N, C-alpha and C positions, 0 to 999 in steps of 0.2 A: 504493499499499500504506500503510495507516494503522498507525502505531506505538501499541500499547496500553501505556501507562506503568503501572508498579506503584504501589500505594498508598504514601503517604508513610511510614506505619508498616506493617511487614510481617513475617511470620514467615519462617523459613528454617532452614537447618542449617549449623552450623559443624563441620568435619571436618578432622582432621589424620591424616597417615600418613607413615611413613618408607619410602622406596623405595631398595633397594640398600644398606641400612645406613648411608647418610650424607646422603641428600637428604630433608629434611622438607618435605612439601607441605601447604599449608593450602587447603581449598576452603570457600567460603562461599556460600550461595545465598540468594536472595530469592524469595518465593512470592506469587502472587495470593491473594486472599481464599478462592478455592476449592481452594488447595493446589497448583495448577499452577506449575511452574518458570517464573520470568520473568527471572532474572538469575543470573549465576555470577561469582565472583571467585576468582582463583587467586594464591597467594603462595607463594614458595619461600624457605626460610631459606638464607642464604648464597648467594644466586643470582648468578651472573655475568651480565654484559650479554647473552650469548647466550640465556640462559633467560628473559629479560624478554619474549620473544615470547609466552609464555603469558599475560601480562596482555593483550596484543592479542587473543589467541585468546578469552579470556574475554569481553572487550568485544564482539567479533564475535558470539559465541554469544548473548550478552544481547540485542543489538540484533535479531538474527535471530529469537529466540524472541518478543520483543515485537512483531515485524512479521509473525508467523504461521508461520514456519518450524517444522515439527514437530520435537520433540525427537528422535524416532527417526531423523530424517535426520542429526543431528549424531552420535548414538551409532553409527550405521552407519559413518561415516567416521572416527571417533576410535578405535574398538576395533581392536586389532591393529597400530596404528602402532608401528614399531620406531624410536624416537628416544631416544638416551640422555638422561638416566640411566634405567636399567632394573634390574630384579632383584627379589628377594624383598621383600615388604612386611610390615608388622606388622598388616595387616587380615586376619582370619581368613576373610572372605568373598571376598577377592581376594588369593591367596597370592603370585602373581608377576604383575608388570606388565612389558610390553615397552617401556614408556616412560610419561611423564606423560600424554600424550594417551590412550593405551590405558587407563591407570588411571582418568582422568576419565570416559571413555565408559562403562566398565564400572560405575563407581560411580554415575553418573547413571542408568544403566539400573536398577540395584538400587533406588535411592531414589525414582526419579520416573517411570519409563516406564509402570508399571502402576497409577498412582495414579488 
């Protein structure tokens, strides 16, 4: 399997959301020239060591996307995951998230799946 690296200079989206009134999540993406998703970065404000696993998740998603794994595969497995923190969000398109993975999957679906 060949890994298709992103261009050195690329477009993407920077997004922030609050989940459960206290966990601020930052998602940043990198796109290929055609607008397809090629990388994801996740950062949490005031994240404890146990939440750093999301850095690893983002790296795995990025490597998979660059190696040809369809985004829909990740979305299918992320959506509906019940892992704290969860709760109401400040995103009017995703009012409630059952966890960070669920939010990430649903947000990626909204922004990239039908591009």
